[in-house]
C-alpha positions, 0 to 999 in steps of 0.5 A: 109062549114060554118056549118061544121066550126061552129060545129067544133068551137062549139065542140072545145069551149065545150071541152075547157070549160069542161077542164077548169071546170075539172081544177077548180074542181081539184083546189077546191078539193085540197083546201078543202083537205088542209082545212080539214088537217088544221082543223084536225091539229088545233084541235089536237094542241088545244086539246093536247096543253092545256093538255101539258100546264096544265102538264107544269104548274103542274111541274113548280108549283111542283118545285116552291113549290106550292104543 
């Protein structure tokens, strides 16, 4: 009788551990996706932010009479 209970308890622990590992894997995957999105956005802001600042500086210099 105790062998059956031990087997059942072992299967329950194994199922709980697998469930926890799947939940952890889902959390890690979501965080990785967020990091990739944030990196893409940061690169976009850096690239086009510099271009827009140069254009803004050129327009300001034109209105100030620098050229």
